[in-house]
C-alpha positions in Angstrom: 79.0 175.9 -92.3 81.7 178.1 -94.0 84.2 175.2 -94.2 81.5 172.9 -95.7 80.8 175.5 -98.4 84.6 175.7 -99.2 84.8 171.8 -99.4 81.8 171.7 -101.7 83.3 174.4 -104.0 86.6 172.6 -104.2 85.1 169.2 -104.8 82.9 170.6 -107.6 86.0 172.2 -109.2 88.1 168.9 -108.9 85.4 166.4 -109.8 86.2 166.2 -113.5 90.0 165.9 -112.7 89.4 163.2 -110.1 87.3 161.0 -112.3 89.8 161.2 -115.3 92.2 158.3 -114.8 94.5 159.7 -117.5 95.4 162.6 -115.3 98.1 162.0 -112.7 97.6 163.3 -109.1 100.5 163.8 -106.8 100.5 164.3 -103.0 103.0 166.3 -100.9 104.0 163.1 -99.1 103.1 159.4 -98.9 100.2 160.0 -96.5 98.6 162.7 -98.7 99.3 160.6 -101.8 97.3 157.7 -100.3 94.5 160.1 -99.4 94.2 161.6 -102.9 94.3 158.1 -104.5 91.6 156.9 -102.2 89.5 160.0 -102.9 89.8 159.4 -106.6 88.7 155.8 -106.3 85.5 156.9 -104.4 84.8 159.7 -106.9 85.2 157.3 -109.9 82.8 154.8 -108.3 80.2 157.6 -107.5 80.5 159.0 -111.0 79.9 155.5 -112.5 76.7 155.5 -110.5 75.6 158.7 -112.2 76.4 160.8 -109.1 78.0 164.3 -109.2 79.9 166.5 -106.7 76.8 168.2 -105.4 75.0 165.0 -104.3 78.1 163.2 -103.1 79.7 165.7 -100.7 78.0 164.4 -97.6 78.9 160.7 -98.3 82.5 161.6 -99.0 82.7 163.6 -95.7 81.5 160.5 -93.8 84.0 158.2 -95.6 87.0 160.5 -94.9 85.8 161.9 -91.6 85.7 165.3 -93.2 87.6 166.7 -96.2 90.2 168.8 -94.5 93.0 166.9 -96.3 91.4 167.7 -99.7 91.3 171.4 -98.8 95.0 171.3 -97.8 96.0 169.4 -100.9 94.1 171.8 -103.1 95.8 174.8 -101.4 99.2 173.2 -101.9 98.4 172.4 -105.6 97.2 175.9 -106.4 100.2 177.5 -104.9 102.8 175.2 -106.4 101.1 173.7 -109.5 102.6 170.3 -108.6 99.5 168.4 -107.7 98.2 167.6 -111.2 100.1 166.3 -114.2 98.0 166.2 -117.3 99.5 163.1 -118.8 99.3 163.9 -122.5 100.9 160.6 -123.5 98.1 158.5 -122.0 95.5 160.7 -123.6 97.2 160.5 -126.9 97.2 156.7 -126.8 93.4 156.8 -126.7 92.7 159.7 -129.1 95.1 159.2 -132.0 94.9 156.4 -134.5 97.4 156.1 -137.3 100.6 154.2 -138.2 102.9 157.2 -138.5 104.4 158.5 -135.3 105.4 162.1 -134.9 107.3 163.8 -132.1 105.3 166.4 -130.2 105.9 168.3 -127.0 103.1 170.2 -125.2 104.5 173.6 -125.2 102.9 176.5 -123.3 105.5 178.5 -121.3 108.2 178.6 -123.9 107.3 180.5 -127.1 108.9 181.3 -130.4 107.0 184.2 -131.7 106.2 183.9 -135.4 106.9 180.1 -135.7 104.9 178.3 -138.4 101.6 177.2 -136.8 99.2 174.5 -138.2 95.7 174.7 -136.8 94.4 171.4 -135.5 92.9 169.0 -134.9 96.0 166.9 -135.2 95.6 164.6 -138.2 97.6 163.1 -141.0 96.9 165.9 -143.5 100.5 166.9 -143.7 103.8 165.1 -144.3 106.0 165.5 -141.2 109.2 165.2 -143.3 108.2 168.2 -145.4 107.9 170.6 -142.4 110.7 172.8 -140.9 112.8 171.8 -137.9 110.3 173.2 -135.5 106.7 174.2 -135.9 103.6 174.5 -133.8 100.4 172.5 -134.0 97.5 174.2 -132.2 94.8 171.7 -131.2 91.9 172.5 -128.9 93.6 175.6 -127.4 96.8 173.6 -126.6 100.1 174.2 -128.5 102.5 171.4 -129.4 106.0 172.0 -130.6 106.7 169.5 -133.3 110.1 168.4 -134.7 109.9 168.1 -138.5 112.0 167.2 -141.5 115.5 165.8 -140.9 115.3 166.5 -137.1 112.2 164.3 -136.9 114.1 161.5 -138.7 117.2 162.0 -136.5 115.3 161.8 -133.2 113.4 158.7 -134.5 116.7 157.1 -135.4 118.2 157.5 -132.0 115.1 156.4 -130.2 114.7 153.2 -132.3 118.4 152.3 -131.7 117.8 152.8 -128.0 114.9 150.5 -128.0 117.0 147.8 -129.6 120.2 148.0 -127.5 118.7 149.6 -124.3 121.9 151.7 -123.9 121.6 155.0 -122.0 122.1 157.7 -124.6 122.1 161.5 -124.9 122.4 163.6 -128.1 122.2 167.2 -129.1 119.9 168.5 -131.8 120.7 172.0 -133.1 117.8 173.5 -135.1 117.6 176.6 -137.3 114.1 177.9 -136.4 112.7 179.8 -139.4 110.2 182.4 -138.3 107.7 184.3 -140.4 109.2 186.6 -143.1 107.4 189.6 -141.5 109.9 189.5 -138.5 113.1 191.3 -139.0 115.2 188.6 -137.4 113.7 185.5 -139.0 116.2 182.8 -137.9 116.7 181.6 -134.3 119.1 178.8 -133.3 117.9 176.5 -130.5 119.8 173.6 -128.8 117.8 170.6 -127.6 119.6 168.1 -125.4 117.9 164.7 -125.5 118.2 161.9 -122.9 117.2 158.3 -123.4 116.9 155.9 -120.5 114.5 153.0 -119.8 112.5 153.7 -123.0 111.9 157.3 -121.9 112.8 160.2 -124.1 113.3 163.5 -122.3 114.7 166.9 -123.5 116.2 170.1 -122.1 116.0 173.3 -124.1 119.4 174.7 -123.2 118.6 178.3 -124.0 115.4 178.4 -122.0 115.7 176.0 -119.1 116.9 177.1 -115.7 119.4 175.0 -113.8 117.6 172.4 -111.7 114.4 172.5 -113.8 112.9 169.1 -114.6 113.2 167.7 -118.1 110.4 168.1 -120.5 108.9 164.9 -121.7 108.7 164.3 -125.4 105.5 162.4 -126.3 104.8 160.1 -129.3 101.5 161.2 -130.5 99.8 159.4 -133.3 97.8 161.7 -135.7 94.1 161.1 -135.9 93.2 159.0 -139.0 90.6 160.4 -141.4 90.2 156.9 -142.7 86.9 155.1 -141.9 87.3 152.7 -139.0 84.9 150.3 -137.4 84.9 148.6 -134.0 83.8 145.1 -135.0 82.5 142.6 -132.6 82.2 139.0 -133.8 80.2 136.5 -131.8 81.2 132.8 -132.0 78.9 129.8 -131.9 76.9 129.3 -128.8 78.1 126.3 -126.7 75.0 125.0 -125.0 75.0 122.9 -121.9 72.4 121.8 -119.3 71.9 120.4 -115.8 68.9 118.4 -114.5 66.8 119.7 -111.7 69.1 121.4 -109.2 72.2 119.4 -109.9 74.3 122.4 -111.0 77.5 120.5 -110.4 76.6 117.9 -113.1 76.7 119.9 -116.3 76.4 118.2 -119.7 77.8 119.9 -122.8 75.7 119.6 -126.0 77.1 119.1 -129.5 75.9 121.4 -132.2 72.9 119.8 -134.0 69.3 120.3 -135.0 68.3 120.3 -131.3 70.7 123.2 -130.4 69.3 125.0 -133.5 65.9 124.8 -131.9 67.3 126.1 -128.6 68.8 129.1 -130.5 65.4 129.7 -132.2 63.5 129.7 -128.9 66.0 131.9 -127.1 66.3 134.4 -130.0 62.5 134.7 -130.3 62.1 135.5 -126.7 65.0 138.0 -126.7 64.2 139.8 -130.0 60.4 139.9 -129.5 60.6 140.5 -125.7 58.0 137.8 -125.1 57.8 134.5 -123.1 58.0 131.5 -125.4 56.5 128.0 -124.7 56.3 125.1 -127.2 56.6 121.4 -127.5 59.9 120.1 -128.9 60.9 116.6 -130.0 64.0 115.4 -128.3 64.9 112.0 -129.7 61.9 109.7 -129.2 60.3 112.0 -126.6 58.5 115.3 -126.5 59.3 118.0 -123.9 57.8 121.3 -123.1 60.3 124.1 -123.7 59.9 127.5 -122.1 62.0 130.6 -122.2 61.1 133.7 -120.2 62.3 137.2 -121.2 66.0 137.8 -120.3 66.5 134.2 -119.1 67.9 131.0 -120.4 65.4 128.4 -121.6 64.4 125.3 -119.7 62.5 122.1 -120.6 60.1 119.9 -118.7 59.8 116.1 -119.4 56.1 115.3 -118.6 56.8 111.6 -118.0 59.9 111.8 -115.7 59.0 115.3 -114.5 62.7 116.2 -114.7 63.5 119.9 -115.4 66.4 120.5 -117.9 68.0 123.9 -117.3 69.9 125.1 -120.4 72.6 127.8 -120.7 75.3 128.7 -123.2 78.7 130.3 -123.5 79.6 132.4 -126.4 83.0 133.8 -127.3 83.3 137.3 -128.6 86.1 138.9 -130.6 86.5 142.6 -130.8 88.9 144.5 -133.0 89.3 147.7 -135.1 88.7 147.3 -138.8 89.6 150.0 -141.3 88.0 149.4 -144.7 90.7 151.3 -146.7 93.8 150.6 -144.5 92.9 146.9 -144.7 94.4 146.9 -148.3 97.7 148.4 -147.3 100.6 146.4 -148.9 102.1 144.0 -146.3 105.5 144.9 -144.8 106.7 141.3 -145.3 105.2 140.3 -148.7 107.5 137.3 -148.8 105.5 135.6 -146.1 104.2 132.2 -147.5 100.6 133.2 -147.0 100.9 135.9 -149.7 101.1 135.1 -153.4 103.4 137.6 -155.2 101.9 138.7 -158.5 104.5 141.4 -159.3 106.6 143.9 -157.5 103.6 146.0 -156.4 100.8 143.4 -156.2 100.2 140.4 -154.0 97.2 138.4 -152.9 96.1 136.4 -149.8 93.5 133.6 -149.7 91.4 134.5 -146.7 90.8 132.0 -144.0 87.2 130.8 -143.9 87.3 131.5 -140.1 88.4 135.2 -140.5 86.1 138.1 -140.1 86.8 139.4 -143.7 85.9 136.0 -145.3 82.6 135.8 -143.4 81.7 139.5 -144.1 82.4 139.3 -147.8 80.7 135.8 -148.2 77.7 136.9 -146.2 77.2 140.1 -148.2 77.5 138.2 -151.4 75.2 135.3 -150.5 72.6 137.6 -148.7 72.0 139.5 -151.9 72.3 136.6 -154.3 68.6 136.4 -154.6 68.2 140.2 -154.9 68.7 143.4 -153.1 68.7 143.6 -149.3 68.2 147.3 -148.5 69.4 146.6 -144.9 72.9 146.2 -146.3 73.2 149.6 -147.8 76.1 150.8 -145.6 79.1 149.0 -144.2 78.1 149.4 -140.6 74.7 147.9 -141.2 76.1 145.0 -143.2 78.4 144.1 -140.3 75.7 144.3 -137.7 73.3 142.2 -139.7 76.0 139.7 -140.5 76.7 139.3 -136.8 73.0 138.6 -136.2 72.3 136.3 -139.2 75.7 134.7 -140.1 74.6 131.2 -138.9 71.6 131.2 -141.3 73.8 131.5 -144.4 75.7 128.6 -145.9 79.2 130.2 -146.5 80.4 127.0 -148.1 78.8 128.1 -151.4 81.8 130.4 -151.8 84.8 128.5 -153.2 87.4 131.1 -152.3 87.9 134.8 -151.4 91.2 136.5 -152.3 92.2 139.7 -150.7 94.2 141.9 -153.1 97.1 144.2 -152.1 98.2 146.7 -154.7 100.5 149.6 -153.8 99.6 151.9 -156.6 95.8 151.5 -156.3 96.0 151.7 -152.5 97.9 155.0 -152.6 95.6 156.7 -155.2 92.4 155.6 -153.5 93.6 156.7 -150.1 94.6 160.1 -151.5 91.3 160.5 -153.2 89.5 159.6 -150.0 91.4 162.3 -148.1 90.6 164.8 -150.8 86.9 164.0 -150.6 87.0 164.2 -146.8 88.2 167.7 -147.0 85.6 168.5 -149.7 82.7 167.1 -147.7 83.8 167.3 -144.0 80.2 166.5 -142.9 80.3 163.2 -144.7 83.1 161.7 -142.6 84.5 158.3 -142.9 82.0 155.5 -143.5 79.4 157.7 -145.1 81.9 158.3 -148.0 82.7 154.6 -148.8 80.6 151.7 -149.8 81.4 148.0 -150.5 79.9 147.3 -154.0 80.1 144.4 -156.4 81.6 144.5 -159.9 81.9 141.9 -162.6 84.6 142.0 -165.3 82.9 139.5 -167.7 85.3 139.8 -170.6 88.5 140.3 -168.5 90.4 137.9 -166.3 90.3 139.5 -162.8 94.0 139.0 -162.4 94.7 141.3 -165.3 92.6 143.9 -163.4 94.2 143.8 -160.0 97.8 143.2 -161.1 98.1 146.4 -163.0 98.7 149.9 -161.6 95.3 151.4 -162.3 93.0 148.5 -161.2 89.5 149.1 -162.7 90.2 151.3 -165.7 87.6 153.6 -167.4 89.6 153.4 -170.6 88.2 149.9 -171.2 84.6 151.0 -170.4 81.9 151.0 -173.1 79.3 153.8 -173.3 76.7 152.4 -170.9 73.3 153.6 -169.9 74.9 156.2 -167.6 77.9 157.0 -169.8 81.5 156.0 -169.7 82.4 155.1 -166.2 82.9 152.3 -163.7 79.6 150.6 -162.7 78.9 148.9 -159.4 75.9 147.3 -157.7 75.1 146.8 -154.0 73.7 143.3 -154.7 75.6 140.3 -156.1 72.5 139.1 -158.1 72.9 142.0 -160.5 76.7 141.7 -160.9 76.5 137.9 -161.4 75.3 138.6 -164.9 78.7 140.3 -165.5 80.8 137.7 -163.6 83.9 136.3 -165.2 83.8 132.6 -166.2 87.2 131.2 -165.3 87.7 127.8 -167.0 91.0 127.3 -165.1 89.1 126.8 -161.9 86.9 123.7 -161.5 83.6 124.7 -160.2 82.4 123.0 -157.0 78.8 121.9 -157.4 77.2 124.0 -154.6 75.6 126.1 -157.3 74.1 124.1 -160.2 75.8 124.7 -163.6 72.6 125.6 -165.4 71.5 128.3 -163.0 73.1 131.0 -165.2 73.5 128.9 -168.3 76.1 126.3 -169.1 79.4 127.1 -167.4 82.8 125.5 -168.0 84.4 126.8 -164.8 83.9 128.8 -161.7 82.6 132.3 -161.8 84.4 135.3 -160.2 83.5 138.9 -159.3 84.9 141.7 -157.2 83.7 143.3 -154.0 85.2 146.7 -154.2 85.7 149.6 -151.8 84.1 152.5 -153.7 84.4 156.1 -152.7 80.8 157.2 -153.6 81.2 160.4 -151.6 78.3 162.8 -152.2 76.2 160.8 -154.7 73.2 162.0 -156.7 70.7 160.6 -159.2 71.1 163.8 -161.2 73.0 163.6 -164.5 73.9 160.3 -166.0 72.6 159.2 -169.3 74.5 157.9 -172.3 77.6 159.8 -173.2 78.1 161.1 -169.6 81.8 161.3 -168.6 81.5 163.0 -165.2 78.9 163.3 -162.4 76.4 166.2 -162.4 77.1 169.6 -161.0 75.9 170.4 -157.5 73.1 173.0 -157.9 74.0 176.4 -156.6 77.8 175.6 -156.5 79.6 176.9 -159.5 82.0 174.3 -160.9 81.5 171.8 -158.0 80.5 168.3 -159.0 78.9 165.3 -157.2 81.3 162.4 -156.6 79.2 159.7 -158.1 75.9 158.9 -159.9 73.3 156.5 -158.4 70.0 155.3 -159.7 68.1 155.6 -156.4 66.5 152.5 -155.0 68.1 150.4 -157.7 71.3 150.3 -155.8 73.6 150.9 -158.7 76.5 153.5 -158.6 78.7 154.9 -161.3 82.0 156.7 -160.7 83.8 158.5 -163.5 87.3 158.4 -162.0 89.8 155.4 -161.7 90.9 156.7 -158.3 87.6 156.2 -156.6 87.5 152.4 -156.5 89.7 149.6 -155.1 89.0 145.9 -156.3 89.8 144.6 -152.8 88.2 141.1 -152.7 87.9 138.6 -155.5 85.0 136.1 -154.9 85.1 132.7 -156.6 81.8 130.8 -156.6 
């Protein structure tokens, strides 16, 4: 009984480590390594079933004929510390999302008292090249020793060269560690010896490492991005097929037509309303009874031949990360033929009609062409609804969608987004940004996106809510302000007389707008800034809105990016 209690105690302590696949476990020898690997596999399976250490102990004892090996492995690990390796590199791959790599080393047993310390979480709020040779980042009770400034660039240079030529290399980095001014001796020199082999970068700290001690691993951690990211899942068209009666081996694939549209309708009705559906459907010259039970594929019965047609479909899914600000970052290779170079800091790309961005922008435009759709108020909701209803909207009504890349506008808007994130930490990411429509009516859109400031308040008239940049969450409203471009021949999907006689195609922007903390306070003719936040001296809202009307006004050029130009 006493041994059983010890096993239970150890298992409970180890459970979270065993189920975490990013943590490496090591056995004293091959036999014990196999045991600990097998134990981990069982624990992960049990954990996936919702089990815990307490209600799994008896089952594990039976599988492994007792847990004596676990007890011995645990005793060995606690005495040597060699049984568990917290693989920070793997964890970092999952947790950190940004383009800029920085060199960090988890650093606990070696300390430089008084070294500059930045409190976490690790993010991109600082410029790595502006920091001293060495500094700490403290994130979730863990210290990381970071190489900054020229040392960061030097290490990066050696590593990139190694990746290209695959030559074994070693190099010495000598740093002058500047400690806090309050310490009498505020400079310490430290020598780091780096070794590069098989894409691995390891380091010895010559002043602090004992002979025979293993190298420390240098990890490439990416800082957490404060930019708003979405995991987008796009579903392709359903590919329906059927087999007759029980002849599963004789499957016939259906071509997309009105009949498959009816299959979609019946299946979706059953799924969305959680009901069984049964109705008569015309198939060619015949009528068949179609039925779809909840959570099943539909089937049809031919009353004359009494054949049963069993339907099913395959549907491809695409899943990717989408960042609604980073998406406008200037391309590294702007000479690629798919880009049109406007000037040295602006280029455009005509979006493929099959791309997610084209479908998203076109759907949001056409879905609000008859008026507001309150369901599309935020970006996440717009995407979710698009995925559900995309097949009901005729995207061919859009002539073209251009995506705009402008270095200056991108840099200023990203900087403003970071500032507002710090100002309103509770309104993180997507809550701070909206995709809103804007028409330039009197100005050719190219003159807007090809200049440094993009949409510019200096050209704004004194409107109902003052001198600012006006946006709407529905394209119907902004259509009245759309630019009539006589240089583009309008395709006739939209009748010319719908908005009066038109000589050419019409154009408007879908913009990424940092609405931030928005309020219906303030506004009015003559306004030049948002209202003050009550109770906070000198602190302003970030934008004005007119409530349920879906209109927003920002009083700062840095808060909007004219990212997509829609031609219709």
